[in-house]
C-alpha atoms as an extended CHARMM CRD file, in Angstrom:
* protein
*
       181  EXT
         1         1  UNK       CA            -10.6100000000      -55.2500000000       -1.6050000000  PROA      1               0.0000000000
         2         2  UNK       CA             -8.4440000000      -54.1330000000        1.3250000000  PROA      2               0.0000000000
         3         3  UNK       CA             -6.5050000000      -51.5240000000       -0.9620000000  PROA      3               0.0000000000
         4         4  UNK       CA            -10.6440000000      -50.4760000000       -1.8070000000  PROA      4               0.0000000000
         5         5  UNK       CA            -11.6760000000      -50.2080000000        1.2170000000  PROA      5               0.0000000000
         6         6  UNK       CA             -8.9980000000      -47.9660000000        2.7800000000  PROA      6               0.0000000000
         7         7  UNK       CA             -9.2720000000      -45.5030000000       -0.0680000000  PROA      7               0.0000000000
         8         8  UNK       CA            -12.6920000000      -45.4720000000        0.3720000000  PROA      8               0.0000000000
         9         9  UNK       CA            -11.8030000000      -44.6440000000        4.2240000000  PROA      9               0.0000000000
        10        10  UNK       CA             -9.2620000000      -42.0980000000        3.0440000000  PROA      10              0.0000000000
        11        11  UNK       CA            -11.5210000000      -40.3310000000        0.2530000000  PROA      11              0.0000000000
        12        12  UNK       CA            -14.3830000000      -40.0100000000        3.5050000000  PROA      12              0.0000000000
        13        13  UNK       CA            -11.7280000000      -38.5080000000        5.6310000000  PROA      13              0.0000000000
        14        14  UNK       CA            -10.7060000000      -35.4800000000        2.8840000000  PROA      14              0.0000000000
        15        15  UNK       CA            -14.1890000000      -35.1840000000        2.5090000000  PROA      15              0.0000000000
        16        16  UNK       CA            -14.5990000000      -34.5800000000        6.3910000000  PROA      16              0.0000000000
        17        17  UNK       CA            -11.9390000000      -32.2890000000        6.1050000000  PROA      17              0.0000000000
        18        18  UNK       CA            -12.7100000000      -30.4340000000        2.9890000000  PROA      18              0.0000000000
        19        19  UNK       CA            -16.2300000000      -29.8020000000        4.5320000000  PROA      19              0.0000000000
        20        20  UNK       CA            -14.5910000000      -28.6900000000        7.8430000000  PROA      20              0.0000000000
        21        21  UNK       CA            -12.2340000000      -25.9930000000        6.1390000000  PROA      21              0.0000000000
        22        22  UNK       CA            -15.2810000000      -25.0660000000        3.9370000000  PROA      22              0.0000000000
        23        23  UNK       CA            -17.2800000000      -24.2280000000        7.1960000000  PROA      23              0.0000000000
        24        24  UNK       CA            -14.3910000000      -22.7900000000        8.9290000000  PROA      24              0.0000000000
        25        25  UNK       CA            -13.7120000000      -20.5970000000        5.7110000000  PROA      25              0.0000000000
        26        26  UNK       CA            -16.8270000000      -19.2100000000        6.2130000000  PROA      26              0.0000000000
        27        27  UNK       CA            -17.2520000000      -18.4830000000        9.6010000000  PROA      27              0.0000000000
        28        28  UNK       CA            -13.4150000000      -16.7010000000        9.2900000000  PROA      28              0.0000000000
        29        29  UNK       CA            -14.8030000000      -14.7960000000        6.2610000000  PROA      29              0.0000000000
        30        30  UNK       CA            -18.3220000000      -13.7710000000        8.1760000000  PROA      30              0.0000000000
        31        31  UNK       CA            -15.7350000000      -12.3890000000       11.2650000000  PROA      31              0.0000000000
        32        32  UNK       CA            -13.6550000000      -10.6670000000        8.9520000000  PROA      32              0.0000000000
        33        33  UNK       CA            -16.7140000000       -8.7590000000        7.1780000000  PROA      33              0.0000000000
        34        34  UNK       CA            -17.9600000000       -7.6910000000       10.9930000000  PROA      34              0.0000000000
        35        35  UNK       CA            -14.7370000000       -6.8790000000       12.5380000000  PROA      35              0.0000000000
        36        36  UNK       CA            -14.3260000000       -4.6320000000        9.2800000000  PROA      36              0.0000000000
        37        37  UNK       CA            -17.6290000000       -3.7030000000        9.5130000000  PROA      37              0.0000000000
        38        38  UNK       CA            -17.0440000000       -2.0360000000       13.6290000000  PROA      38              0.0000000000
        39        39  UNK       CA            -13.5510000000       -1.1750000000       13.1690000000  PROA      39              0.0000000000
        40        40  UNK       CA            -13.7380000000        0.9000000000        9.7240000000  PROA      40              0.0000000000
        41        41  UNK       CA            -16.0030000000        3.9990000000       11.2340000000  PROA      41              0.0000000000
        42        42  UNK       CA            -13.4160000000        3.6680000000       14.1730000000  PROA      42              0.0000000000
        43        43  UNK       CA            -10.3290000000        3.8250000000       11.6350000000  PROA      43              0.0000000000
        44        44  UNK       CA            -11.7870000000        7.0580000000        9.8120000000  PROA      44              0.0000000000
        45        45  UNK       CA            -12.3570000000        9.0530000000       12.4590000000  PROA      45              0.0000000000
        46        46  UNK       CA             -9.1620000000        8.7440000000       14.1570000000  PROA      46              0.0000000000
        47        47  UNK       CA             -7.3360000000        9.7840000000       11.2020000000  PROA      47              0.0000000000
        48        48  UNK       CA             -9.8370000000       12.5780000000       10.5860000000  PROA      48              0.0000000000
        49        49  UNK       CA             -8.6040000000       13.7750000000       14.1350000000  PROA      49              0.0000000000
        50        50  UNK       CA             -4.8630000000       14.2460000000       12.5360000000  PROA      50              0.0000000000
        51        51  UNK       CA             -5.1660000000       13.9720000000        9.2160000000  PROA      51              0.0000000000
        52        52  UNK       CA             -5.5840000000       18.2040000000        8.1760000000  PROA      52              0.0000000000
        53        53  UNK       CA             -2.8310000000       18.9840000000       11.1350000000  PROA      53              0.0000000000
        54        54  UNK       CA             -0.4500000000       16.2930000000        9.6610000000  PROA      54              0.0000000000
        55        55  UNK       CA             -1.0460000000       16.6120000000        5.3880000000  PROA      55              0.0000000000
        56        56  UNK       CA             -0.7830000000       20.6670000000        6.3480000000  PROA      56              0.0000000000
        57        57  UNK       CA             -4.7580000000       21.0880000000        5.1960000000  PROA      57              0.0000000000
        58        58  UNK       CA             -4.4160000000       19.1530000000        2.4710000000  PROA      58              0.0000000000
        59        59  UNK       CA             -6.4060000000       16.2980000000        2.9130000000  PROA      59              0.0000000000
        60        60  UNK       CA             -9.5960000000       17.3370000000        5.6490000000  PROA      60              0.0000000000
        61        61  UNK       CA            -11.5970000000       14.1780000000        5.8530000000  PROA      61              0.0000000000
        62        62  UNK       CA            -11.2160000000       10.6840000000        5.3300000000  PROA      62              0.0000000000
        63        63  UNK       CA            -12.9380000000        7.1330000000        4.8370000000  PROA      63              0.0000000000
        64        64  UNK       CA            -12.4260000000        3.7860000000        5.2750000000  PROA      64              0.0000000000
        65        65  UNK       CA            -13.8930000000        0.9530000000        3.1060000000  PROA      65              0.0000000000
        66        66  UNK       CA            -15.2590000000       -1.9990000000        5.5380000000  PROA      66              0.0000000000
        67        67  UNK       CA            -15.0790000000       -4.1360000000        2.8520000000  PROA      67              0.0000000000
        68        68  UNK       CA            -11.0620000000       -4.4170000000        2.6080000000  PROA      68              0.0000000000
        69        69  UNK       CA            -10.0870000000       -1.5960000000        5.0030000000  PROA      69              0.0000000000
        70        70  UNK       CA             -8.9490000000        0.3980000000        2.5000000000  PROA      70              0.0000000000
        71        71  UNK       CA             -8.7590000000        4.3150000000        2.9760000000  PROA      71              0.0000000000
        72        72  UNK       CA             -9.2740000000        7.4400000000        1.0390000000  PROA      72              0.0000000000
        73        73  UNK       CA             -8.7680000000       10.8740000000        1.6550000000  PROA      73              0.0000000000
        74        74  UNK       CA            -11.1560000000       13.7190000000        0.8370000000  PROA      74              0.0000000000
        75        75  UNK       CA             -8.5060000000       16.2340000000       -1.2990000000  PROA      75              0.0000000000
        76        76  UNK       CA             -8.5670000000       20.1740000000       -1.9120000000  PROA      76              0.0000000000
        77        77  UNK       CA            -11.0320000000       19.2500000000       -4.8620000000  PROA      77              0.0000000000
        78        78  UNK       CA            -13.3880000000       17.4540000000       -2.7480000000  PROA      78              0.0000000000
        79        79  UNK       CA            -12.3260000000       14.7360000000       -4.7140000000  PROA      79              0.0000000000
        80        80  UNK       CA            -12.0930000000       11.5560000000       -2.8880000000  PROA      80              0.0000000000
        81        81  UNK       CA             -8.7100000000       10.0910000000       -3.5220000000  PROA      81              0.0000000000
        82        82  UNK       CA             -7.2220000000        6.1360000000       -2.4440000000  PROA      82              0.0000000000
        83        83  UNK       CA             -4.8350000000        6.5070000000       -0.0190000000  PROA      83              0.0000000000
        84        84  UNK       CA             -2.4860000000        4.0010000000       -2.1070000000  PROA      84              0.0000000000
        85        85  UNK       CA             -2.6190000000        6.5480000000       -5.1100000000  PROA      85              0.0000000000
        86        86  UNK       CA             -1.4120000000        8.9000000000       -3.5450000000  PROA      86              0.0000000000
        87        87  UNK       CA              2.8940000000       10.7610000000       -3.5310000000  PROA      87              0.0000000000
        88        88  UNK       CA              4.6570000000        7.9910000000       -1.3620000000  PROA      88              0.0000000000
        89        89  UNK       CA              5.2490000000       10.2540000000        1.3220000000  PROA      89              0.0000000000
        90        90  UNK       CA              1.6090000000       11.3520000000        1.9600000000  PROA      90              0.0000000000
        91        91  UNK       CA              0.3850000000        7.6330000000        2.0500000000  PROA      91              0.0000000000
        92        92  UNK       CA              3.5070000000        6.7640000000        4.5690000000  PROA      92              0.0000000000
        93        93  UNK       CA              1.9180000000        9.8970000000        6.6670000000  PROA      93              0.0000000000
        94        94  UNK       CA             -1.7950000000        8.2850000000        6.2420000000  PROA      94              0.0000000000
        95        95  UNK       CA             -0.4370000000        4.5810000000        7.0530000000  PROA      95              0.0000000000
        96        96  UNK       CA              1.4840000000        5.8290000000       10.4660000000  PROA      96              0.0000000000
        97        97  UNK       CA             -1.5320000000        7.8610000000       11.4710000000  PROA      97              0.0000000000
        98        98  UNK       CA             -3.6720000000        4.5190000000       10.5410000000  PROA      98              0.0000000000
        99        99  UNK       CA             -0.9200000000        2.7820000000       12.7800000000  PROA      99              0.0000000000
       100       100  UNK       CA             -1.9270000000        4.9790000000       15.9250000000  PROA      100             0.0000000000
       101       101  UNK       CA             -5.5910000000        4.6730000000       16.2530000000  PROA      101             0.0000000000
       102       102  UNK       CA             -5.2630000000        0.9760000000       15.6460000000  PROA      102             0.0000000000
       103       103  UNK       CA             -2.9070000000        0.4640000000       18.3770000000  PROA      103             0.0000000000
       104       104  UNK       CA             -5.5310000000        2.9680000000       20.2810000000  PROA      104             0.0000000000
       105       105  UNK       CA             -8.3920000000        0.6360000000       19.5350000000  PROA      105             0.0000000000
       106       106  UNK       CA             -6.7680000000       -3.0520000000       19.5450000000  PROA      106             0.0000000000
       107       107  UNK       CA             -5.4350000000       -2.3960000000       23.3320000000  PROA      107             0.0000000000
       108       108  UNK       CA             -8.0570000000       -3.7350000000       25.5900000000  PROA      108             0.0000000000
       109       109  UNK       CA            -10.0380000000       -1.6520000000       28.3840000000  PROA      109             0.0000000000
       110       110  UNK       CA             -7.8210000000        0.0810000000       30.2800000000  PROA      110             0.0000000000
       111       111  UNK       CA             -4.6390000000       -0.3250000000       29.0070000000  PROA      111             0.0000000000
       112       112  UNK       CA             -2.1670000000        1.3930000000       26.5570000000  PROA      112             0.0000000000
       113       113  UNK       CA              0.0920000000        0.1130000000       24.6010000000  PROA      113             0.0000000000
       114       114  UNK       CA              3.6870000000        1.8890000000       23.7420000000  PROA      114             0.0000000000
       115       115  UNK       CA              4.3680000000        2.7510000000       20.1200000000  PROA      115             0.0000000000
       116       116  UNK       CA              7.4430000000        2.3140000000       18.9840000000  PROA      116             0.0000000000
       117       117  UNK       CA              8.2260000000        4.3930000000       15.8270000000  PROA      117             0.0000000000
       118       118  UNK       CA             11.7890000000        3.5070000000       13.6790000000  PROA      118             0.0000000000
       119       119  UNK       CA             12.8560000000        6.4370000000       10.9510000000  PROA      119             0.0000000000
       120       120  UNK       CA              8.5920000000        7.1840000000       10.2780000000  PROA      120             0.0000000000
       121       121  UNK       CA              9.6230000000       10.4910000000        9.0200000000  PROA      121             0.0000000000
       122       122  UNK       CA             11.6370000000        9.8470000000        6.1740000000  PROA      122             0.0000000000
       123       123  UNK       CA              9.5500000000        9.8670000000        3.5150000000  PROA      123             0.0000000000
       124       124  UNK       CA              7.9770000000       13.4430000000        4.8300000000  PROA      124             0.0000000000
       125       125  UNK       CA              9.0360000000       17.2110000000        3.5120000000  PROA      125             0.0000000000
       126       126  UNK       CA              9.9940000000       19.7810000000        6.4930000000  PROA      126             0.0000000000
       127       127  UNK       CA              6.5450000000       21.1730000000        6.7240000000  PROA      127             0.0000000000
       128       128  UNK       CA              5.0150000000       17.9150000000        7.3870000000  PROA      128             0.0000000000
       129       129  UNK       CA              7.9170000000       16.5540000000        9.3150000000  PROA      129             0.0000000000
       130       130  UNK       CA              7.7320000000       19.1660000000       11.7690000000  PROA      130             0.0000000000
       131       131  UNK       CA              3.6340000000       18.4920000000       11.9140000000  PROA      131             0.0000000000
       132       132  UNK       CA              4.2770000000       14.8760000000       12.6090000000  PROA      132             0.0000000000
       133       133  UNK       CA              6.3810000000       15.6190000000       15.4290000000  PROA      133             0.0000000000
       134       134  UNK       CA              4.0570000000       17.5580000000       16.5670000000  PROA      134             0.0000000000
       135       135  UNK       CA              0.9760000000       15.2790000000       16.4310000000  PROA      135             0.0000000000
       136       136  UNK       CA              3.3790000000       12.4370000000       17.8080000000  PROA      136             0.0000000000
       137       137  UNK       CA              4.5250000000       14.8540000000       20.6240000000  PROA      137             0.0000000000
       138       138  UNK       CA              0.6920000000       14.9570000000       21.5080000000  PROA      138             0.0000000000
       139       139  UNK       CA             -0.0290000000       11.4100000000       21.4280000000  PROA      139             0.0000000000
       140       140  UNK       CA              3.1290000000       11.0510000000       23.8750000000  PROA      140             0.0000000000
       141       141  UNK       CA              0.8070000000       12.7560000000       26.3470000000  PROA      141             0.0000000000
       142       142  UNK       CA             -1.5640000000        9.6820000000       26.4360000000  PROA      142             0.0000000000
       143       143  UNK       CA              1.1460000000        6.8400000000       25.6180000000  PROA      143             0.0000000000
       144       144  UNK       CA              4.4960000000        5.9470000000       25.9770000000  PROA      144             0.0000000000
       145       145  UNK       CA              5.9790000000        6.4440000000       22.3710000000  PROA      145             0.0000000000
       146       146  UNK       CA              9.7470000000        6.1000000000       21.5350000000  PROA      146             0.0000000000
       147       147  UNK       CA             10.5270000000        7.0900000000       18.0140000000  PROA      147             0.0000000000
       148       148  UNK       CA             13.8510000000        6.0390000000       16.8230000000  PROA      148             0.0000000000
       149       149  UNK       CA             15.3100000000        8.2130000000       13.9950000000  PROA      149             0.0000000000
       150       150  UNK       CA             18.8050000000        8.9900000000       12.3090000000  PROA      150             0.0000000000
       151       151  UNK       CA             17.8510000000       12.0860000000       11.0820000000  PROA      151             0.0000000000
       152       152  UNK       CA             19.6770000000       15.7270000000       12.6700000000  PROA      152             0.0000000000
       153       153  UNK       CA             16.5250000000       17.3400000000       12.0130000000  PROA      153             0.0000000000
       154       154  UNK       CA             14.0700000000       15.5340000000       13.7560000000  PROA      154             0.0000000000
       155       155  UNK       CA             16.9410000000       15.7090000000       16.9910000000  PROA      155             0.0000000000
       156       156  UNK       CA             17.2420000000       19.5440000000       16.3190000000  PROA      156             0.0000000000
       157       157  UNK       CA             13.4430000000       19.6260000000       17.0170000000  PROA      157             0.0000000000
       158       158  UNK       CA             13.4320000000       17.2240000000       19.9560000000  PROA      158             0.0000000000
       159       159  UNK       CA             16.0010000000       19.2570000000       21.3100000000  PROA      159             0.0000000000
       160       160  UNK       CA             14.1170000000       22.5670000000       21.4800000000  PROA      160             0.0000000000
       161       161  UNK       CA             10.5660000000       21.2490000000       21.6350000000  PROA      161             0.0000000000
       162       162  UNK       CA             10.4630000000       17.9590000000       23.6930000000  PROA      162             0.0000000000
       163       163  UNK       CA              9.8370000000       18.4670000000       27.8870000000  PROA      163             0.0000000000
       164       164  UNK       CA              9.3260000000       16.6470000000       30.3320000000  PROA      164             0.0000000000
       165       165  UNK       CA              8.5900000000       14.0150000000       31.4300000000  PROA      165             0.0000000000
       166       166  UNK       CA              9.6650000000       13.2030000000       28.3670000000  PROA      166             0.0000000000
       167       167  UNK       CA             13.3050000000       12.7310000000       27.1320000000  PROA      167             0.0000000000
       168       168  UNK       CA             15.4380000000       12.8430000000       24.2800000000  PROA      168             0.0000000000
       169       169  UNK       CA             18.1430000000        9.9000000000       24.6020000000  PROA      169             0.0000000000
       170       170  UNK       CA             20.8490000000       10.3210000000       22.1650000000  PROA      170             0.0000000000
       171       171  UNK       CA             22.4510000000        6.9870000000       21.5880000000  PROA      171             0.0000000000
       172       172  UNK       CA             26.6810000000        6.6100000000       20.9550000000  PROA      172             0.0000000000
       173       173  UNK       CA             27.2040000000        5.6560000000       17.4690000000  PROA      173             0.0000000000
       174       174  UNK       CA             27.8740000000        1.6460000000       17.0090000000  PROA      174             0.0000000000
       175       175  UNK       CA             31.3100000000        1.0960000000       16.7050000000  PROA      175             0.0000000000
       176       176  UNK       CA             32.4740000000       -1.0060000000       13.5750000000  PROA      176             0.0000000000
       177       177  UNK       CA             35.1690000000       -3.5370000000       14.3260000000  PROA      177             0.0000000000
       178       178  UNK       CA             37.5400000000       -3.9780000000       11.0380000000  PROA      178             0.0000000000
       179       179  UNK       CA             39.3530000000       -6.9250000000       10.5450000000  PROA      179             0.0000000000
       180       180  UNK       CA             42.7330000000       -6.3580000000       10.9940000000  PROA      180             0.0000000000
       181       181  UNK       CA             45.0470000000       -7.7470000000        7.9190000000  PROA      181             0.0000000000
């Protein structure tokens, strides 16, 4: 009988926990829906700001689905395309812009957070790389941007185009110690 009582108590505890978890998931789901519904138009508007420039006019409009925050862009044929189905380079450029917009929107009122971008241009062709660099330079006028790269082309662009108060810092190559035998 004691074992049966213990089992019943455990069953009741697990049942309560199950109800608590179900309610929690329901509340979190509703909160997620509200956040997505509120932020989706802001993300789309932010993407539109730079999209045409970064994609060399190929994509001119963006929309963000509030149900899952997936991104679609308007192509030259006036067809909407899922960003996940575009070339790897174009998708990377769109998602870079999306991260910039998120950083702007998620910082609290009156604050700006720095952007640290590590080799974000490697999937870009020469023309789009220049457009992205110009966009990043424009963004740097409103917030601190730290762009790390190992590409000589990006370094040359920065040396030719970055002006005070922005700076280009070239880090020394790391020295790799090789074991002696």
